[in-house]
C-alpha positions as CSV (number, residue, x, y, z in Angstrom):
1,X,6.7,27.8,-23.8
2,X,8.2,24.8,-25.7
3,X,10.5,26.2,-28.4
4,X,12.4,23.7,-30.4
5,X,14.4,21.8,-27.8
6,X,14.1,24.4,-25.1
7,X,11.5,25.2,-22.4
8,X,11.1,28.9,-21.7
9,X,9.4,29.9,-18.4
10,X,6.3,32.1,-18.6
11,X,5.2,34.4,-15.8
12,X,1.5,34.9,-15.4
13,X,0.2,38.5,-14.9
14,X,-2.8,38.7,-12.6
15,X,-6.1,39.0,-14.5
16,X,-4.5,39.4,-17.9
17,X,-4.9,37.0,-20.8
18,X,-2.2,34.5,-21.6
19,X,-0.9,36.6,-24.5
20,X,0.1,39.3,-22.0
21,X,2.1,37.0,-19.7
22,X,5.8,37.8,-19.3
23,X,8.7,36.0,-20.9
24,X,12.4,36.6,-20.0
25,X,14.6,35.6,-22.9
26,X,18.2,36.6,-23.6
27,X,18.1,39.3,-20.9
28,X,15.0,41.0,-22.3
29,X,11.5,41.0,-20.9
30,X,8.6,40.7,-23.5
31,X,5.1,39.5,-23.5
32,X,4.3,36.1,-24.8
33,X,2.5,37.6,-27.9
34,X,5.6,39.8,-28.5
35,X,7.9,36.7,-28.4
36,X,5.6,34.8,-30.8
37,X,5.6,37.7,-33.1
38,X,9.4,38.0,-33.1
39,X,9.5,34.3,-34.0
40,X,7.1,34.7,-36.9
41,X,4.7,32.4,-35.2
42,X,0.9,32.7,-34.6
43,X,-0.2,34.8,-31.7
44,X,-2.4,33.5,-28.9
45,X,-5.7,34.8,-30.5
46,X,-5.0,32.6,-33.6
47,X,-4.2,29.5,-31.6
48,X,-6.3,26.7,-30.3
49,X,-6.3,25.9,-26.5
50,X,-6.2,22.2,-25.8
51,X,-6.5,20.8,-22.3
52,X,-3.8,18.2,-21.9
53,X,-4.7,15.1,-19.9
54,X,-1.8,12.7,-19.6
55,X,1.3,12.6,-21.7
56,X,0.4,15.6,-23.8
57,X,1.3,17.7,-20.7
58,X,4.9,16.6,-21.2
59,X,7.0,19.0,-23.3
60,X,9.2,16.2,-24.5
61,X,6.2,14.2,-25.7
62,X,4.7,17.1,-27.5
63,X,8.0,17.9,-29.2
64,X,8.4,14.3,-30.4
65,X,4.8,14.2,-31.8
66,X,5.3,17.5,-33.7
67,X,8.7,16.6,-35.1
68,X,7.4,13.3,-36.2
69,X,5.1,15.2,-38.6
70,X,7.8,17.8,-39.6
71,X,6.2,20.6,-37.6
72,X,8.4,23.0,-35.6
73,X,7.5,23.0,-31.9
74,X,6.5,26.5,-30.8
75,X,3.9,25.8,-28.1
76,X,2.9,27.9,-25.1
77,X,1.9,25.6,-22.3
78,X,0.0,27.2,-19.5
79,X,-1.6,25.9,-16.3
80,X,-5.3,26.3,-15.8
81,X,-8.1,25.3,-13.5
82,X,-10.5,22.9,-15.3
83,X,-13.9,22.3,-13.6
84,X,-15.6,19.0,-14.2
85,X,-12.7,17.1,-15.6
86,X,-10.3,14.7,-13.9
87,X,-7.5,12.5,-15.4
88,X,-8.7,9.0,-15.6
89,X,-7.6,5.8,-17.4
90,X,-8.5,4.7,-20.9
91,X,-10.0,1.2,-21.5
92,X,-7.2,0.3,-23.9
93,X,-3.5,-0.4,-24.0
94,X,-1.0,1.5,-26.2
95,X,1.5,-0.1,-28.5
96,X,4.4,0.4,-26.1
97,X,2.4,-1.6,-23.5
98,X,1.1,1.3,-21.3
99,X,-2.4,2.2,-20.2
100,X,-3.1,5.7,-21.4
101,X,-4.8,8.6,-19.7
102,X,-8.3,9.9,-20.6
103,X,-10.4,12.8,-19.4
104,X,-13.4,11.8,-17.2
105,X,-16.2,14.1,-16.1
106,X,-16.5,14.5,-12.3
107,X,-17.7,17.1,-9.9
108,X,-14.2,18.3,-9.2
109,X,-11.7,20.9,-10.4
110,X,-8.3,19.8,-11.9
111,X,-5.2,21.8,-12.4
112,X,-4.0,20.9,-15.9
113,X,-1.8,22.2,-18.7
114,X,-3.4,23.9,-21.7
115,X,-1.5,23.7,-25.0
116,X,-1.8,26.6,-27.4
117,X,-1.5,25.1,-30.8
118,X,-1.5,26.8,-34.2
119,X,-3.3,25.2,-37.2
120,X,-0.3,23.0,-38.2
121,X,0.5,21.9,-34.7
122,X,-3.2,21.0,-34.0
123,X,-3.4,19.0,-37.2
124,X,-0.2,17.2,-36.4
125,X,-1.4,16.3,-32.9
126,X,-4.7,15.0,-34.3
127,X,-2.7,12.5,-36.4
128,X,-1.0,11.2,-33.3
129,X,-4.3,10.4,-31.4
130,X,-6.0,7.5,-33.2
131,X,-7.7,6.3,-30.0
132,X,-9.2,9.7,-29.2
133,X,-11.6,12.2,-30.7
134,X,-11.0,16.0,-30.3
135,X,-14.0,17.7,-28.7
136,X,-14.8,21.2,-27.7
137,X,-15.5,21.7,-24.0
138,X,-18.7,23.8,-23.4
139,X,-17.9,26.9,-21.3
140,X,-21.1,26.6,-19.3
141,X,-20.1,23.1,-18.1
142,X,-16.3,23.5,-18.0
143,X,-15.3,27.1,-17.6
144,X,-11.5,26.9,-17.9
145,X,-9.6,29.7,-16.0
146,X,-5.9,30.4,-16.5
147,X,-3.4,30.6,-13.7
148,X,-3.6,34.4,-14.0
149,X,-7.3,34.3,-13.2
150,X,-8.4,35.2,-16.7
151,X,-11.1,33.0,-18.3
152,X,-10.0,31.1,-21.4
153,X,-11.8,30.6,-24.7
154,X,-13.6,27.3,-25.1
155,X,-10.9,24.6,-25.0
156,X,-10.5,21.4,-26.9
157,X,-9.8,18.1,-25.2
158,X,-9.0,14.6,-26.6
159,X,-11.8,12.3,-25.5
160,X,-11.1,8.5,-25.4
161,X,-13.0,6.4,-28.0
162,X,-12.9,3.3,-25.7
163,X,-14.4,4.7,-22.5
164,X,-12.7,4.8,-19.1
165,X,-11.7,2.2,-16.6
166,X,-13.4,1.8,-13.2
167,X,-12.6,-0.5,-10.3
168,X,-14.6,-3.5,-9.1
169,X,-16.9,-1.1,-7.1
170,X,-17.6,1.0,-10.2
171,X,-15.4,3.9,-9.1
172,X,-13.4,5.8,-11.7
173,X,-9.8,4.8,-11.8
174,X,-7.6,7.8,-11.3
175,X,-4.5,8.3,-13.3
176,X,-1.4,7.4,-11.4
177,X,2.1,6.2,-12.3
178,X,2.1,3.3,-14.8
179,X,3.7,1.1,-12.2
180,X,1.0,1.7,-9.6
181,X,-1.8,1.6,-12.1
182,X,-0.8,-1.7,-13.7
183,X,0.0,-3.2,-10.3
184,X,-3.5,-2.4,-9.1
185,X,-5.1,-3.9,-12.3
186,X,-3.0,-7.1,-11.9
187,X,-3.8,-7.4,-8.2
188,X,-7.6,-7.2,-8.9
189,X,-7.8,-9.6,-11.9
190,X,-6.6,-13.2,-11.9
191,X,-7.5,-13.4,-15.6
192,X,-5.2,-10.4,-16.3
193,X,-2.4,-12.0,-14.4
194,X,-2.7,-15.2,-16.4
195,X,-2.6,-13.2,-19.6
196,X,0.2,-10.7,-18.7
197,X,2.1,-12.1,-15.8
198,X,2.3,-10.9,-12.3
199,X,4.4,-7.7,-12.5
200,X,4.1,-4.4,-14.2
201,X,7.3,-5.2,-16.1
202,X,5.8,-8.4,-17.5
203,X,2.5,-6.7,-18.4
204,X,4.3,-4.0,-20.4
205,X,6.5,-6.5,-22.2
206,X,3.6,-8.8,-23.2
207,X,1.3,-6.0,-24.1
208,X,3.6,-4.9,-26.8
209,X,2.2,-7.8,-28.8
210,X,-0.9,-6.9,-30.7
211,X,-2.7,-10.2,-29.8
212,X,-2.2,-9.6,-26.1
213,X,-3.4,-5.9,-26.4
214,X,-6.5,-7.2,-28.1
215,X,-7.1,-9.8,-25.4
216,X,-6.7,-7.1,-22.7
217,X,-9.1,-4.9,-24.6
218,X,-11.8,-7.6,-24.6
219,X,-11.1,-8.5,-21.0
220,X,-11.8,-5.1,-19.5
221,X,-15.5,-5.0,-20.5
222,X,-15.9,-8.7,-19.8
223,X,-14.9,-7.9,-16.2
224,X,-17.3,-4.9,-16.1
225,X,-14.4,-2.4,-15.7
226,X,-15.4,0.0,-18.5
227,X,-17.7,3.0,-18.6
228,X,-18.6,4.8,-21.8
229,X,-18.3,8.6,-22.0
230,X,-21.4,9.8,-23.9
231,X,-21.3,13.2,-22.3
232,X,-17.8,13.9,-23.6
233,X,-17.7,12.0,-26.9
234,X,-21.0,13.6,-27.9
235,X,-19.6,17.1,-27.7
236,X,-19.0,19.0,-30.9
237,X,-15.6,18.7,-32.6
238,X,-15.3,22.4,-33.5
C-alpha cells in the first residue's frame, strides 16, 4: 500500500478478498481493512479498483499525481490476473517526449497492478489523464482475479483516446522500455528519423516541442501504424 511517502508490503491470504490481506506495520499484524480504518480512510468495499497499465503502476507516479491535486496518497496496490488485456502503446506522445502505454484487447492474460482508489483519489487521477477515458471492464469479458485467487469487482481501466500503435505488419506493439520502443519506431520510419533525429535521446528532446508532437501524431496514421479501440472506448464509464 502506498501511504504518503512510504510503500507498505501486503501479504495475500489465499482465497480471501483484498480487504482481508495482511499488513505488518510497527510490529503489529492487521488486515488491510483494519489498517485503513485506523487511518480514517475508506475501506476496500468503498474504493474503486482500477487496472494500471503503464506508469500508473508506479507508486512514485501515483503519489506525484495525487499530491499535485492536494489529495493524500493512501492507495492499496495489488497484483491481479487480467484476462484479455495487454499493455500496448498509445498513438500519441506525451509532453515530456515519451510514448505512453495503453491497454489493448488480446487473447492473453496479463499480470497487472490494481489501484484501489477512494472517491477523491479517483477524481484526482481522472484529471491527470486527458488523453484517456476511464471505462468499466465487463466481468464476462475480463474477469479480474486477485493474487489471492479471489475474484475482484468490475474494474476500471483508462482507455486511450488515440488508439494504439502497430508495426508495419499490423501487429500490436507491446509496451517495452522507452529506449527500446523509441528505437524501434525510429528504425522503421525514415520520416520519423527526419523529424526527430536518429536516437531515442534526440526523439525525446525534440518531442517536448508541441509542433513536433503534433507532427508525430499525424505521422503515425499516415504510415498506417494506428488501430482504433472501439471495443474498449465503447465500454460504459460507470
